C-alpha positions in Angstrom: 21.0 -23.6 7.5 17.4 -24.4 8.7 14.6 -23.2 6.5 10.9 -23.0 7.0 9.3 -24.0 3.8 6.3 -25.7 2.1 6.3 -29.4 1.5 3.9 -30.5 -1.3 1.4 -33.2 -0.5 -1.8 -34.3 -2.2 -2.5 -35.7 -5.6 -2.1 -34.4 -9.1 -3.7 -30.9 -9.5 -5.0 -31.0 -5.9 -2.1 -29.9 -3.7 -2.0 -29.1 -0.1 1.2 -28.2 1.7 2.8 -28.9 5.1 4.9 -26.1 6.6 8.1 -27.8 7.8 11.5 -26.9 9.3 14.1 -28.5 7.1 17.8 -28.4 6.2 18.1 -26.1 3.2 20.2 -28.8 1.4 17.4 -31.3 1.4 14.9 -31.6 -1.4 11.5 -29.9 -1.3 9.5 -33.0 -0.4 12.4 -34.8 1.3 13.4 -35.3 4.9 12.4 -32.6 7.4 13.1 -31.8 11.0 9.6 -30.9 12.2 6.1 -30.3 10.8 4.9 -26.9 11.9 1.6 -26.5 10.1 -0.6 -27.0 7.1 -1.7 -24.8 4.2 -4.5 -25.8 1.8 -4.8 -23.3 -1.1 -7.6 -25.3 -2.8 -10.3 -24.1 -0.5 -11.8 -20.6 -0.5 -10.6 -19.0 1.7 -7.4 -21.0 2.1 -7.1 -23.1 5.2 -4.1 -22.3 7.3 -3.2 -24.0 10.6 0.2 -23.2 12.2 1.7 -24.3 15.6 2.6 -20.7 16.5 4.8 -21.6 19.4 7.0 -24.0 17.3 7.2 -21.6 14.4 8.3 -18.9 16.8 10.9 -21.3 18.3 12.4 -22.0 15.0 12.5 -18.4 13.9 14.2 -17.4 17.2 16.8 -20.0 16.6 17.6 -18.6 13.1 15.4 -20.5 10.7 14.8 -18.6 7.5 11.3 -18.7 6.1 10.7 -18.8 2.3 8.6 -16.0 0.9 5.3 -17.9 0.9 5.9 -19.2 4.5 6.8 -15.7 5.6 3.4 -14.5 4.2 1.5 -17.3 5.9 3.2 -16.6 9.2 2.5 -12.9 8.8 -1.2 -13.5 8.3 -1.2 -15.8 11.4 0.6 -13.1 13.4 3.8 -15.1 14.1 6.1 -12.6 12.4 4.5 -9.7 14.3 4.9 -11.6 17.6 8.6 -12.2 16.8 9.1 -8.5 15.8 7.5 -7.3 19.0 9.5 -9.7 21.2 12.7 -8.5 19.6 11.7 -4.9 20.3 11.4 -5.8 24.0 7.6 -5.3 24.3 5.7 -6.8 27.2 3.4 -9.8 26.9 0.4 -7.5 27.3 1.5 -5.2 24.5 2.1 -8.2 22.3 -1.3 -9.6 23.1 -3.1 -6.4 22.2 -1.2 -6.0 19.0 -2.0 -9.5 18.0 -5.7 -9.0 18.7 -5.6 -5.8 16.5 -3.8 -7.8 13.8 -6.4 -10.6 14.0 -9.3 -8.2 13.6 -7.6 -6.5 10.7 -7.0 -9.8 8.9 -10.6 -10.9 9.6 -11.9 -7.6 8.2 -9.8 -8.1 5.0 -11.2 -11.6 4.6 -14.8 -10.3 5.1 -14.1 -7.6 2.5 -12.8 -10.1 0.0 -15.8 -12.4 0.6 -18.3 -9.6 0.1 -16.5 -8.4 -3.0 -16.8 -11.9 -4.4 -20.5 -12.2 -3.5 -21.1 -8.8 -5.2 -19.3 -9.9 -8.3 -21.3 -13.1 -8.4 -24.6 -11.2 -8.0 -23.7 -8.7 -10.7 -22.9 -11.6 -13.1 -26.2 -13.2 -12.3 -28.1 -10.0 -12.9 -26.3 -9.4 -16.2 -27.1 -12.9 -17.3 -30.8 -12.5 -16.3 -31.0 -9.1 -18.2 -29.4 -10.7 -21.2 -32.0 -13.6 -21.1 -34.9 -11.1 -20.8 -33.6 -9.0 -23.7 -33.3 -12.2 -25.8 -36.9 -13.2 -24.9 -38.2 -9.7 -25.7 -36.4 -9.7 -29.0 -37.8 -13.1 -29.8 -41.3 -11.9 -28.9 -41.0 -8.8 -31.1 -39.8 -10.9 -34.0 -42.7 -13.3 -33.5 -45.2 -10.4 -33.4 -43.7 -8.9 -36.5 -44.0 -12.2 -38.4 -47.6 -12.5 -37.4 -48.3 -9.0 -38.5 -46.8 -9.8 -41.9 -48.9 -13.0 -42.3 -52.1 -11.1 -41.5 -51.2 -8.3 -44.0 -50.6 -11.0 -46.7 -53.9 -12.6 -45.9 -55.7 -9.2 -46.1 -54.1 -8.3 -49.4 -55.2 -11.7 -50.9 -58.8 -11.1 -50.1 
């Protein structure tokens, strides 16, 4: 049975993956039939490049994707394309559905990026407020100690 799966590349703790069509009996990083794409999870957002035509070819011929490859192909719109072709949709209907899908995925990525930016801004604001509070506390302590020294000087006279 042919599977579409990830083949690990890269060095220790810095992986990137190739999406390959391979015989299911072969090892993860062993011999493969064809390289279909790449996936780099170390970048934010993750870099994905897939030869959609070849992935569609293998899926039509019965290749079974692993769960992660299925997710990657779904994000890229390959699984939607396959589904619509099997339903007998025209090329125009498939193209409009894929455009809608691409805009939805882009909107999701934009939302995630803005959420991360907001979280970072909140963390910076909290850190700044904490620093200002510490500086104010230090100034109050300094003023209090100066007041005590002036009182002691006044009582000695």
